[in-house]
PDB file of N, CA, C and O in Angstrom:
ATOM      1  N   MET A   1       0.843  -1.190   0.000  1.00  0.00           N
ATOM      2  CA  MET A   1       0.000   0.000   0.000  1.00  0.00           C
ATOM      3  C   MET A   1       0.880   1.243   0.000  1.00  0.00           C
ATOM      4  O   MET A   1       1.960   1.259   0.591  1.00  0.00           O
ATOM      5  N   LYS A   2       0.408   2.258  -0.660  1.00  0.00           N
ATOM      6  CA  LYS A   2       1.120   3.531  -0.734  1.00  0.00           C
ATOM      7  C   LYS A   2       0.176   4.632  -0.258  1.00  0.00           C
ATOM      8  O   LYS A   2      -1.014   4.618  -0.575  1.00  0.00           O
ATOM      9  N   LEU A   3       0.707   5.575   0.498  1.00  0.00           N
ATOM     10  CA  LEU A   3      -0.116   6.710   0.918  1.00  0.00           C
ATOM     11  C   LEU A   3      -0.236   7.696  -0.236  1.00  0.00           C
ATOM     12  O   LEU A   3       0.732   7.956  -0.952  1.00  0.00           O
ATOM     13  N   THR A   4      -1.427   8.235  -0.404  1.00  0.00           N
ATOM     14  CA  THR A   4      -1.715   9.162  -1.492  1.00  0.00           C
ATOM     15  C   THR A   4      -1.878  10.583  -0.952  1.00  0.00           C
ATOM     16  O   THR A   4      -1.840  10.814   0.256  1.00  0.00           O
ATOM     17  N   GLU A   5      -2.055  11.501  -1.851  1.00  0.00           N
ATOM     18  CA  GLU A   5      -2.299  12.892  -1.464  1.00  0.00           C
ATOM     19  C   GLU A   5      -3.555  12.999  -0.600  1.00  0.00           C
ATOM     20  O   GLU A   5      -3.637  13.848   0.288  1.00  0.00           O
ATOM     21  N   GLU A   6      -4.517  12.144  -0.866  1.00  0.00           N
ATOM     22  CA  GLU A   6      -5.747  12.116  -0.067  1.00  0.00           C
ATOM     23  C   GLU A   6      -5.426  11.794   1.404  1.00  0.00           C
ATOM     24  O   GLU A   6      -5.987  12.400   2.317  1.00  0.00           O
ATOM     25  N   HIS A   7      -4.524  10.841   1.614  1.00  0.00           N
ATOM     26  CA  HIS A   7      -4.086  10.511   2.977  1.00  0.00           C
ATOM     27  C   HIS A   7      -3.368  11.703   3.613  1.00  0.00           C
ATOM     28  O   HIS A   7      -3.601  12.038   4.775  1.00  0.00           O
ATOM     29  N   PHE A   8      -2.496  12.332   2.835  1.00  0.00           N
ATOM     30  CA  PHE A   8      -1.729  13.471   3.363  1.00  0.00           C
ATOM     31  C   PHE A   8      -2.658  14.608   3.780  1.00  0.00           C
ATOM     32  O   PHE A   8      -2.448  15.241   4.814  1.00  0.00           O
ATOM     33  N   GLU A   9      -3.683  14.865   2.974  1.00  0.00           N
ATOM     34  CA  GLU A   9      -4.616  15.954   3.280  1.00  0.00           C
ATOM     35  C   GLU A   9      -5.379  15.693   4.577  1.00  0.00           C
ATOM     36  O   GLU A   9      -5.544  16.601   5.392  1.00  0.00           O
ATOM     37  N   VAL A  10      -5.841  14.463   4.772  1.00  0.00           N
ATOM     38  CA  VAL A  10      -6.570  14.171   6.012  1.00  0.00           C
ATOM     39  C   VAL A  10      -5.616  14.202   7.203  1.00  0.00           C
ATOM     40  O   VAL A  10      -6.007  14.619   8.293  1.00  0.00           O
ATOM     41  N   MET A  11      -4.373  13.769   7.011  1.00  0.00           N
ATOM     42  CA  MET A  11      -3.380  13.840   8.090  1.00  0.00           C
ATOM     43  C   MET A  11      -3.128  15.291   8.488  1.00  0.00           C
ATOM     44  O   MET A  11      -3.075  15.613   9.675  1.00  0.00           O
ATOM     45  N   GLU A  12      -2.976  16.160   7.502  1.00  0.00           N
ATOM     46  CA  GLU A  12      -2.749  17.578   7.799  1.00  0.00           C
ATOM     47  C   GLU A  12      -3.971  18.196   8.469  1.00  0.00           C
ATOM     48  O   GLU A  12      -3.834  19.065   9.330  1.00  0.00           O
ATOM     49  N   GLY A  13      -5.156  17.755   8.083  1.00  0.00           N
ATOM     50  CA  GLY A  13      -6.382  18.249   8.707  1.00  0.00           C
ATOM     51  C   GLY A  13      -6.471  17.873  10.178  1.00  0.00           C
ATOM     52  O   GLY A  13      -6.977  18.642  10.995  1.00  0.00           O
ATOM     53  N   VAL A  14      -5.981  16.696  10.506  1.00  0.00           N
ATOM     54  CA  VAL A  14      -5.963  16.241  11.902  1.00  0.00           C
ATOM     55  C   VAL A  14      -4.911  17.007  12.681  1.00  0.00           C
ATOM     56  O   VAL A  14      -5.154  17.437  13.808  1.00  0.00           O
ATOM     57  N   GLY A  15      -3.751  17.175  12.084  1.00  0.00           N
ATOM     58  CA  GLY A  15      -2.672  17.919  12.731  1.00  0.00           C
ATOM     59  C   GLY A  15      -2.352  17.393  14.115  1.00  0.00           C
ATOM     60  O   GLY A  15      -2.081  16.206  14.296  1.00  0.00           O
ATOM     61  N   PHE A  16      -2.385  18.278  15.079  1.00  0.00           N
ATOM     62  CA  PHE A  16      -2.001  17.930  16.445  1.00  0.00           C
ATOM     63  C   PHE A  16      -3.180  17.439  17.282  1.00  0.00           C
ATOM     64  O   PHE A  16      -3.076  17.321  18.503  1.00  0.00           O
ATOM     65  N   GLY A  17      -4.297  17.155  16.620  1.00  0.00           N
ATOM     66  CA  GLY A  17      -5.413  16.557  17.332  1.00  0.00           C
ATOM     67  C   GLY A  17      -6.757  16.904  16.737  1.00  0.00           C
ATOM     68  O   GLY A  17      -7.029  18.064  16.429  1.00  0.00           O
ATOM     69  N   ALA A  18      -7.602  15.894  16.573  1.00  0.00           N
ATOM     70  CA  ALA A  18      -8.951  16.106  16.049  1.00  0.00           C
ATOM     71  C   ALA A  18      -9.834  14.930  16.443  1.00  0.00           C
ATOM     72  O   ALA A  18      -9.363  13.811  16.649  1.00  0.00           O
ATOM     73  N   THR A  19     -11.111  15.214  16.540  1.00  0.00           N
ATOM     74  CA  THR A  19     -12.116  14.179  16.736  1.00  0.00           C
ATOM     75  C   THR A  19     -12.629  13.798  15.355  1.00  0.00           C
ATOM     76  O   THR A  19     -13.019  14.666  14.574  1.00  0.00           O
ATOM     77  N   ILE A  20     -12.629  12.517  15.056  1.00  0.00           N
ATOM     78  CA  ILE A  20     -12.973  12.042  13.718  1.00  0.00           C
ATOM     79  C   ILE A  20     -14.435  11.598  13.692  1.00  0.00           C
ATOM     80  O   ILE A  20     -14.814  10.614  14.327  1.00  0.00           O
ATOM     81  N   TRP A  21     -15.236  12.340  12.951  1.00  0.00           N
ATOM     82  CA  TRP A  21     -16.672  12.087  12.869  1.00  0.00           C
ATOM     83  C   TRP A  21     -17.064  11.391  11.574  1.00  0.00           C
ATOM     84  O   TRP A  21     -18.072  10.684  11.545  1.00  0.00           O
ATOM     85  N   GLY A  22     -16.311  11.565  10.517  1.00  0.00           N
ATOM     86  CA  GLY A  22     -16.699  11.057   9.205  1.00  0.00           C
ATOM     87  C   GLY A  22     -16.071   9.719   8.851  1.00  0.00           C
ATOM     88  O   GLY A  22     -14.920   9.445   9.191  1.00  0.00           O
ATOM     89  N   TYR A  23     -16.853   8.888   8.157  1.00  0.00           N
ATOM     90  CA  TYR A  23     -16.381   7.559   7.756  1.00  0.00           C
ATOM     91  C   TYR A  23     -15.147   7.640   6.862  1.00  0.00           C
ATOM     92  O   TYR A  23     -14.181   6.905   7.066  1.00  0.00           O
ATOM     93  N   ARG A  24     -15.179   8.526   5.877  1.00  0.00           N
ATOM     94  CA  ARG A  24     -14.067   8.643   4.931  1.00  0.00           C
ATOM     95  C   ARG A  24     -12.764   8.959   5.655  1.00  0.00           C
ATOM     96  O   ARG A  24     -11.744   8.313   5.417  1.00  0.00           O
ATOM     97  N   ASP A  25     -12.799   9.950   6.535  1.00  0.00           N
ATOM     98  CA  ASP A  25     -11.597  10.321   7.280  1.00  0.00           C
ATOM     99  C   ASP A  25     -11.133   9.178   8.174  1.00  0.00           C
ATOM    100  O   ASP A  25      -9.935   8.910   8.271  1.00  0.00           O
ATOM    101  N   ALA A  26     -12.076   8.503   8.827  1.00  0.00           N
ATOM    102  CA  ALA A  26     -11.726   7.381   9.702  1.00  0.00           C
ATOM    103  C   ALA A  26     -11.053   6.269   8.902  1.00  0.00           C
ATOM    104  O   ALA A  26     -10.060   5.690   9.343  1.00  0.00           O
ATOM    105  N   LYS A  27     -11.593   5.978   7.736  1.00  0.00           N
ATOM    106  CA  LYS A  27     -11.033   4.925   6.880  1.00  0.00           C
ATOM    107  C   LYS A  27      -9.619   5.291   6.433  1.00  0.00           C
ATOM    108  O   LYS A  27      -8.707   4.467   6.508  1.00  0.00           O
ATOM    109  N   LEU A  28      -9.440   6.523   5.971  1.00  0.00           N
ATOM    110  CA  LEU A  28      -8.117   6.954   5.514  1.00  0.00           C
ATOM    111  C   LEU A  28      -7.095   6.936   6.650  1.00  0.00           C
ATOM    112  O   LEU A  28      -5.951   6.528   6.449  1.00  0.00           O
ATOM    113  N   LEU A  29      -7.496   7.368   7.825  1.00  0.00           N
ATOM    114  CA  LEU A  29      -6.570   7.389   8.960  1.00  0.00           C
ATOM    115  C   LEU A  29      -6.220   5.981   9.426  1.00  0.00           C
ATOM    116  O   LEU A  29      -5.091   5.743   9.855  1.00  0.00           O
ATOM    117  N   ARG A  30      -7.150   5.054   9.353  1.00  0.00           N
ATOM    118  CA  ARG A  30      -6.835   3.654   9.681  1.00  0.00           C
ATOM    119  C   ARG A  30      -5.860   3.078   8.648  1.00  0.00           C
ATOM    120  O   ARG A  30      -5.010   2.257   8.993  1.00  0.00           O
ATOM    121  N   GLU A  31      -5.976   3.500   7.393  1.00  0.00           N
ATOM    122  CA  GLU A  31      -5.019   3.072   6.374  1.00  0.00           C
ATOM    123  C   GLU A  31      -3.631   3.622   6.679  1.00  0.00           C
ATOM    124  O   GLU A  31      -2.633   2.924   6.500  1.00  0.00           O
ATOM    125  N   VAL A  32      -3.563   4.867   7.138  1.00  0.00           N
ATOM    126  CA  VAL A  32      -2.282   5.450   7.550  1.00  0.00           C
ATOM    127  C   VAL A  32      -1.703   4.628   8.697  1.00  0.00           C
ATOM    128  O   VAL A  32      -0.513   4.316   8.704  1.00  0.00           O
ATOM    129  N   GLN A  33      -2.535   4.283   9.650  1.00  0.00           N
ATOM    130  CA  GLN A  33      -2.090   3.493  10.801  1.00  0.00           C
ATOM    131  C   GLN A  33      -1.560   2.126  10.357  1.00  0.00           C
ATOM    132  O   GLN A  33      -0.567   1.644  10.903  1.00  0.00           O
ATOM    133  N   GLN A  34      -2.207   1.504   9.380  1.00  0.00           N
ATOM    134  CA  GLN A  34      -1.739   0.217   8.863  1.00  0.00           C
ATOM    135  C   GLN A  34      -0.415   0.372   8.124  1.00  0.00           C
ATOM    136  O   GLN A  34       0.456  -0.493   8.216  1.00  0.00           O
ATOM    137  N   PHE A  35      -0.265   1.473   7.393  1.00  0.00           N
ATOM    138  CA  PHE A  35       0.962   1.721   6.641  1.00  0.00           C
ATOM    139  C   PHE A  35       2.147   1.867   7.587  1.00  0.00           C
ATOM    140  O   PHE A  35       3.186   1.239   7.385  1.00  0.00           O
ATOM    141  N   ASP A  36       1.993   2.693   8.614  1.00  0.00           N
ATOM    142  CA  ASP A  36       3.047   2.878   9.623  1.00  0.00           C
ATOM    143  C   ASP A  36       2.410   3.411  10.903  1.00  0.00           C
ATOM    144  O   ASP A  36       2.021   4.578  10.961  1.00  0.00           O
ATOM    145  N   PRO A  37       2.301   2.575  11.918  1.00  0.00           N
ATOM    146  CA  PRO A  37       1.659   2.995  13.171  1.00  0.00           C
ATOM    147  C   PRO A  37       2.342   4.174  13.862  1.00  0.00           C
ATOM    148  O   PRO A  37       1.727   4.840  14.694  1.00  0.00           O
ATOM    149  N   SER A  38       3.598   4.438  13.529  1.00  0.00           N
ATOM    150  CA  SER A  38       4.298   5.558  14.177  1.00  0.00           C
ATOM    151  C   SER A  38       3.847   6.916  13.647  1.00  0.00           C
ATOM    152  O   SER A  38       4.214   7.943  14.217  1.00  0.00           O
ATOM    153  N   PHE A  39       3.062   6.945  12.572  1.00  0.00           N
ATOM    154  CA  PHE A  39       2.625   8.208  11.969  1.00  0.00           C
ATOM    155  C   PHE A  39       1.414   8.820  12.674  1.00  0.00           C
ATOM    156  O   PHE A  39       1.149  10.013  12.528  1.00  0.00           O
ATOM    157  N   ILE A  40       0.686   8.014  13.432  1.00  0.00           N
ATOM    158  CA  ILE A  40      -0.584   8.475  13.986  1.00  0.00           C
ATOM    159  C   ILE A  40      -0.815   7.859  15.363  1.00  0.00           C
ATOM    160  O   ILE A  40      -0.469   6.705  15.616  1.00  0.00           O
ATOM    161  N   GLU A  41      -1.399   8.647  16.227  1.00  0.00           N
ATOM    162  CA  GLU A  41      -1.823   8.135  17.532  1.00  0.00           C
ATOM    163  C   GLU A  41      -3.347   8.174  17.555  1.00  0.00           C
ATOM    164  O   GLU A  41      -3.954   9.234  17.402  1.00  0.00           O
ATOM    165  N   ILE A  42      -3.951   7.018  17.747  1.00  0.00           N
ATOM    166  CA  ILE A  42      -5.406   6.903  17.797  1.00  0.00           C
ATOM    167  C   ILE A  42      -5.853   6.984  19.254  1.00  0.00           C
ATOM    168  O   ILE A  42      -5.303   6.304  20.121  1.00  0.00           O
ATOM    169  N   VAL A  43      -6.851   7.819  19.514  1.00  0.00           N
ATOM    170  CA  VAL A  43      -7.423   7.941  20.858  1.00  0.00           C
ATOM    171  C   VAL A  43      -8.784   7.247  20.819  1.00  0.00           C
ATOM    172  O   VAL A  43      -9.696   7.720  20.140  1.00  0.00           O
ATOM    173  N   PRO A  44      -8.933   6.124  21.543  1.00  0.00           N
ATOM    174  CA  PRO A  44     -10.207   5.400  21.524  1.00  0.00           C
ATOM    175  C   PRO A  44     -11.358   6.244  22.072  1.00  0.00           C
ATOM    176  O   PRO A  44     -11.154   7.188  22.835  1.00  0.00           O
ATOM    177  N   LEU A  45     -12.549   5.883  21.668  1.00  0.00           N
ATOM    178  CA  LEU A  45     -13.744   6.636  22.047  1.00  0.00           C
ATOM    179  C   LEU A  45     -13.900   6.753  23.562  1.00  0.00           C
ATOM    180  O   LEU A  45     -14.312   7.802  24.059  1.00  0.00           O
ATOM    181  N   ASP A  46     -13.578   5.693  24.299  1.00  0.00           N
ATOM    182  CA  ASP A  46     -13.756   5.753  25.754  1.00  0.00           C
ATOM    183  C   ASP A  46     -12.781   6.710  26.437  1.00  0.00           C
ATOM    184  O   ASP A  46     -13.040   7.151  27.557  1.00  0.00           O
ATOM    185  N   GLU A  47     -11.669   7.038  25.786  1.00  0.00           N
ATOM    186  CA  GLU A  47     -10.712   8.010  26.334  1.00  0.00           C
ATOM    187  C   GLU A  47     -10.910   9.411  25.773  1.00  0.00           C
ATOM    188  O   GLU A  47     -10.420  10.390  26.337  1.00  0.00           O
ATOM    189  N   LEU A  48     -11.623   9.502  24.670  1.00  0.00           N
ATOM    190  CA  LEU A  48     -11.750  10.766  23.947  1.00  0.00           C
ATOM    191  C   LEU A  48     -12.418  11.861  24.764  1.00  0.00           C
ATOM    192  O   LEU A  48     -12.108  13.039  24.582  1.00  0.00           O
ATOM    193  N   GLY A  49     -13.317  11.502  25.651  1.00  0.00           N
ATOM    194  CA  GLY A  49     -13.999  12.486  26.492  1.00  0.00           C
ATOM    195  C   GLY A  49     -13.053  13.286  27.368  1.00  0.00           C
ATOM    196  O   GLY A  49     -13.381  14.405  27.765  1.00  0.00           O
ATOM    197  N   LYS A  50     -11.891  12.738  27.678  1.00  0.00           N
ATOM    198  CA  LYS A  50     -10.889  13.458  28.473  1.00  0.00           C
ATOM    199  C   LYS A  50     -10.329  14.656  27.711  1.00  0.00           C
ATOM    200  O   LYS A  50      -9.921  15.651  28.309  1.00  0.00           O
ATOM    201  N   TYR A  51     -10.316  14.546  26.378  1.00  0.00           N
ATOM    202  CA  TYR A  51      -9.691  15.567  25.542  1.00  0.00           C
ATOM    203  C   TYR A  51     -10.686  16.455  24.811  1.00  0.00           C
ATOM    204  O   TYR A  51     -10.363  17.590  24.459  1.00  0.00           O
ATOM    205  N   ASP A  52     -11.879  15.954  24.582  1.00  0.00           N
ATOM    206  CA  ASP A  52     -12.893  16.696  23.828  1.00  0.00           C
ATOM    207  C   ASP A  52     -14.169  16.791  24.667  1.00  0.00           C
ATOM    208  O   ASP A  52     -14.909  15.813  24.774  1.00  0.00           O
ATOM    209  N   PRO A  53     -14.436  17.965  25.266  1.00  0.00           N
ATOM    210  CA  PRO A  53     -15.602  18.121  26.143  1.00  0.00           C
ATOM    211  C   PRO A  53     -16.934  17.830  25.458  1.00  0.00           C
ATOM    212  O   PRO A  53     -17.879  17.393  26.115  1.00  0.00           O
ATOM    213  N   THR A  54     -17.025  18.063  24.151  1.00  0.00           N
ATOM    214  CA  THR A  54     -18.289  17.788  23.465  1.00  0.00           C
ATOM    215  C   THR A  54     -18.574  16.291  23.434  1.00  0.00           C
ATOM    216  O   THR A  54     -19.732  15.879  23.506  1.00  0.00           O
ATOM    217  N   VAL A  55     -17.544  15.489  23.328  1.00  0.00           N
ATOM    218  CA  VAL A  55     -17.723  14.034  23.319  1.00  0.00           C
ATOM    219  C   VAL A  55     -18.107  13.538  24.708  1.00  0.00           C
ATOM    220  O   VAL A  55     -18.899  12.605  24.844  1.00  0.00           O
ATOM    221  N   LYS A  56     -17.553  14.153  25.719  1.00  0.00           N
ATOM    222  CA  LYS A  56     -17.840  13.748  27.100  1.00  0.00           C
ATOM    223  C   LYS A  56     -19.330  13.882  27.423  1.00  0.00           C
ATOM    224  O   LYS A  56     -19.867  13.112  28.218  1.00  0.00           O
ATOM    225  N   LYS A  57     -19.992  14.861  26.805  1.00  0.00           N
ATOM    226  CA  LYS A  57     -21.407  15.122  27.074  1.00  0.00           C
ATOM    227  C   LYS A  57     -22.351  14.163  26.339  1.00  0.00           C
ATOM    228  O   LYS A  57     -23.535  14.100  26.668  1.00  0.00           O
ATOM    229  N   LEU A  58     -21.852  13.423  25.360  1.00  0.00           N
ATOM    230  CA  LEU A  58     -22.710  12.544  24.566  1.00  0.00           C
ATOM    231  C   LEU A  58     -23.172  11.345  25.390  1.00  0.00           C
ATOM    232  O   LEU A  58     -22.409  10.791  26.181  1.00  0.00           O
ATOM    233  N   THR A  59     -24.413  10.959  25.196  1.00  0.00           N
ATOM    234  CA  THR A  59     -24.990   9.853  25.969  1.00  0.00           C
ATOM    235  C   THR A  59     -24.998   8.537  25.206  1.00  0.00           C
ATOM    236  O   THR A  59     -25.211   7.482  25.803  1.00  0.00           O
ATOM    237  N   GLY A  60     -24.773   8.578  23.919  1.00  0.00           N
ATOM    238  CA  GLY A  60     -24.845   7.372  23.098  1.00  0.00           C
ATOM    239  C   GLY A  60     -26.078   7.361  22.216  1.00  0.00           C
ATOM    240  O   GLY A  60     -26.130   6.632  21.225  1.00  0.00           O
ATOM    241  N   ALA A  61     -27.071   8.163  22.569  1.00  0.00           N
ATOM    242  CA  ALA A  61     -28.267   8.270  21.736  1.00  0.00           C
ATOM    243  C   ALA A  61     -27.962   9.106  20.495  1.00  0.00           C
ATOM    244  O   ALA A  61     -28.600   8.949  19.454  1.00  0.00           O
ATOM    245  N   GLU A  62     -26.978   9.997  20.622  1.00  0.00           N
ATOM    246  CA  GLU A  62     -26.577  10.839  19.499  1.00  0.00           C
ATOM    247  C   GLU A  62     -25.561  10.080  18.636  1.00  0.00           C
ATOM    248  O   GLU A  62     -25.078   9.007  18.995  1.00  0.00           O
ATOM    249  N   ARG A  63     -25.267  10.674  17.508  1.00  0.00           N
ATOM    250  CA  ARG A  63     -24.212  10.131  16.657  1.00  0.00           C
ATOM    251  C   ARG A  63     -22.882  10.287  17.384  1.00  0.00           C
ATOM    252  O   ARG A  63     -22.582  11.357  17.912  1.00  0.00           O
ATOM    253  N   LEU A  64     -22.088   9.225  17.411  1.00  0.00           N
ATOM    254  CA  LEU A  64     -20.804   9.254  18.102  1.00  0.00           C
ATOM    255  C   LEU A  64     -19.659   9.337  17.101  1.00  0.00           C
ATOM    256  O   LEU A  64     -19.787   8.855  15.976  1.00  0.00           O
ATOM    257  N   PRO A  65     -18.552   9.935  17.494  1.00  0.00           N
ATOM    258  CA  PRO A  65     -17.386   9.970  16.612  1.00  0.00           C
ATOM    259  C   PRO A  65     -16.744   8.583  16.533  1.00  0.00           C
ATOM    260  O   PRO A  65     -17.014   7.716  17.364  1.00  0.00           O
ATOM    261  N   TYR A  66     -15.895   8.386  15.525  1.00  0.00           N
ATOM    262  CA  TYR A  66     -15.183   7.118  15.382  1.00  0.00           C
ATOM    263  C   TYR A  66     -14.065   7.003  16.410  1.00  0.00           C
ATOM    264  O   TYR A  66     -13.939   5.985  17.090  1.00  0.00           O
ATOM    265  N   PHE A  67     -13.252   8.054  16.520  1.00  0.00           N
ATOM    266  CA  PHE A  67     -12.114   8.074  17.438  1.00  0.00           C
ATOM    267  C   PHE A  67     -11.471   9.445  17.380  1.00  0.00           C
ATOM    268  O   PHE A  67     -11.882  10.297  16.592  1.00  0.00           O
ATOM    269  N   GLY A  68     -10.479   9.656  18.200  1.00  0.00           N
ATOM    270  CA  GLY A  68      -9.662  10.861  18.124  1.00  0.00           C
ATOM    271  C   GLY A  68      -8.335  10.488  17.483  1.00  0.00           C
ATOM    272  O   GLY A  68      -7.938   9.322  17.510  1.00  0.00           O
ATOM    273  N   ALA A  69      -7.656  11.449  16.918  1.00  0.00           N
ATOM    274  CA  ALA A  69      -6.379  11.159  16.268  1.00  0.00           C
ATOM    275  C   ALA A  69      -5.425  12.334  16.416  1.00  0.00           C
ATOM    276  O   ALA A  69      -5.829  13.495  16.474  1.00  0.00           O
ATOM    277  N   VAL A  70      -4.146  11.989  16.476  1.00  0.00           N
ATOM    278  CA  VAL A  70      -3.064  12.970  16.515  1.00  0.00           C
ATOM    279  C   VAL A  70      -1.998  12.476  15.549  1.00  0.00           C
ATOM    280  O   VAL A  70      -1.602  11.312  15.594  1.00  0.00           O
ATOM    281  N   ILE A  71      -1.539  13.357  14.684  1.00  0.00           N
ATOM    282  CA  ILE A  71      -0.449  12.996  13.778  1.00  0.00           C
ATOM    283  C   ILE A  71       0.864  13.284  14.493  1.00  0.00           C
ATOM    284  O   ILE A  71       1.039  14.348  15.087  1.00  0.00           O
ATOM    285  N   THR A  72       1.771  12.340  14.431  1.00  0.00           N
ATOM    286  CA  THR A  72       3.054  12.470  15.125  1.00  0.00           C
ATOM    287  C   THR A  72       4.070  13.210  14.257  1.00  0.00           C
ATOM    288  O   THR A  72       3.828  13.468  13.078  1.00  0.00           O
ATOM    289  N   GLY A  73       5.190  13.541  14.851  1.00  0.00           N
ATOM    290  CA  GLY A  73       6.277  14.170  14.104  1.00  0.00           C
ATOM    291  C   GLY A  73       6.728  13.306  12.940  1.00  0.00           C
ATOM    292  O   GLY A  73       7.037  13.819  11.864  1.00  0.00           O
ATOM    293  N   ALA A  74       6.767  11.990  13.152  1.00  0.00           N
ATOM    294  CA  ALA A  74       7.160  11.067  12.080  1.00  0.00           C
ATOM    295  C   ALA A  74       6.179  11.151  10.911  1.00  0.00           C
ATOM    296  O   ALA A  74       6.584  11.063   9.751  1.00  0.00           O
ATOM    297  N   GLY A  75       4.904  11.319  11.212  1.00  0.00           N
ATOM    298  CA  GLY A  75       3.897  11.450  10.160  1.00  0.00           C
ATOM    299  C   GLY A  75       4.079  12.721   9.346  1.00  0.00           C
ATOM    300  O   GLY A  75       4.008  12.693   8.118  1.00  0.00           O
ATOM    301  N   PHE A  76       4.313  13.840  10.033  1.00  0.00           N
ATOM    302  CA  PHE A  76       4.552  15.106   9.328  1.00  0.00           C
ATOM    303  C   PHE A  76       5.832  15.039   8.495  1.00  0.00           C
ATOM    304  O   PHE A  76       5.873  15.549   7.375  1.00  0.00           O
ATOM    305  N   ASP A  77       6.872  14.413   9.038  1.00  0.00           N
ATOM    306  CA  ASP A  77       8.132  14.258   8.300  1.00  0.00           C
ATOM    307  C   ASP A  77       7.922  13.443   7.031  1.00  0.00           C
ATOM    308  O   ASP A  77       8.470  13.772   5.979  1.00  0.00           O
ATOM    309  N   TYR A  78       7.136  12.387   7.129  1.00  0.00           N
ATOM    310  CA  TYR A  78       6.882  11.537   5.967  1.00  0.00           C
ATOM    311  C   TYR A  78       6.159  12.317   4.871  1.00  0.00           C
ATOM    312  O   TYR A  78       6.510  12.211   3.696  1.00  0.00           O
ATOM    313  N   ILE A  79       5.160  13.092   5.252  1.00  0.00           N
ATOM    314  CA  ILE A  79       4.427  13.895   4.263  1.00  0.00           C
ATOM    315  C   ILE A  79       5.392  14.821   3.530  1.00  0.00           C
ATOM    316  O   ILE A  79       5.374  14.904   2.302  1.00  0.00           O
ATOM    317  N   GLU A  80       6.229  15.512   4.289  1.00  0.00           N
ATOM    318  CA  GLU A  80       7.177  16.459   3.694  1.00  0.00           C
ATOM    319  C   GLU A  80       8.131  15.753   2.732  1.00  0.00           C
ATOM    320  O   GLU A  80       8.352  16.230   1.619  1.00  0.00           O
ATOM    321  N   LYS A  81       8.692  14.634   3.147  1.00  0.00           N
ATOM    322  CA  LYS A  81       9.646  13.901   2.297  1.00  0.00           C
ATOM    323  C   LYS A  81       8.967  13.326   1.062  1.00  0.00           C
ATOM    324  O   LYS A  81       9.541  13.355  -0.026  1.00  0.00           O
ATOM    325  N   ALA A  82       7.759  12.807   1.216  1.00  0.00           N
ATOM    326  CA  ALA A  82       7.037  12.229   0.083  1.00  0.00           C
ATOM    327  C   ALA A  82       6.704  13.296  -0.952  1.00  0.00           C
ATOM    328  O   ALA A  82       6.793  13.042  -2.153  1.00  0.00           O
ATOM    329  N   ARG A  83       6.327  14.470  -0.504  1.00  0.00           N
ATOM    330  CA  ARG A  83       6.006  15.552  -1.439  1.00  0.00           C
ATOM    331  C   ARG A  83       7.260  16.080  -2.124  1.00  0.00           C
ATOM    332  O   ARG A  83       7.225  16.418  -3.307  1.00  0.00           O
ATOM    333  N   GLU A  84       8.364  16.153  -1.391  1.00  0.00           N
ATOM    334  CA  GLU A  84       9.627  16.582  -2.003  1.00  0.00           C
ATOM    335  C   GLU A  84      10.064  15.591  -3.070  1.00  0.00           C
ATOM    336  O   GLU A  84      10.537  15.994  -4.133  1.00  0.00           O
ATOM    337  N   ALA A  85       9.912  14.309  -2.802  1.00  0.00           N
ATOM    338  CA  ALA A  85      10.301  13.271  -3.753  1.00  0.00           C
ATOM    339  C   ALA A  85       9.422  13.307  -5.000  1.00  0.00           C
ATOM    340  O   ALA A  85       9.873  12.949  -6.088  1.00  0.00           O
ATOM    341  N   ALA A  86       8.179  13.736  -4.848  1.00  0.00           N
ATOM    342  CA  ALA A  86       7.241  13.787  -5.969  1.00  0.00           C
ATOM    343  C   ALA A  86       7.498  14.969  -6.901  1.00  0.00           C
ATOM    344  O   ALA A  86       7.045  14.974  -8.045  1.00  0.00           O
ATOM    345  N   GLU A  87       8.224  15.967  -6.409  1.00  0.00           N
ATOM    346  CA  GLU A  87       8.462  17.173  -7.229  1.00  0.00           C
ATOM    347  C   GLU A  87       9.507  16.943  -8.280  1.00  0.00           C
ATOM    348  O   GLU A  87       9.821  17.853  -9.048  1.00  0.00           O
TER     349      GLU A  87
END
């Protein structure tokens, strides 16, 4: 598997932390995790309430996010190197 520009864009959107609500983003980020687990830190739903107050208030009757995510320094470095190599 190879990471595409689509993966890079969602990684940059997550940056230093985001709650993932959409299926497409969740799928792409799980693909990043499969490619190299050091590129992303996944925050499970049961821990996400510690970091995102809006998630903490959810009861389960509402739509729930997939997970939280943080892109690591290794992930940002990979994006930069991959784009430089593509030029």
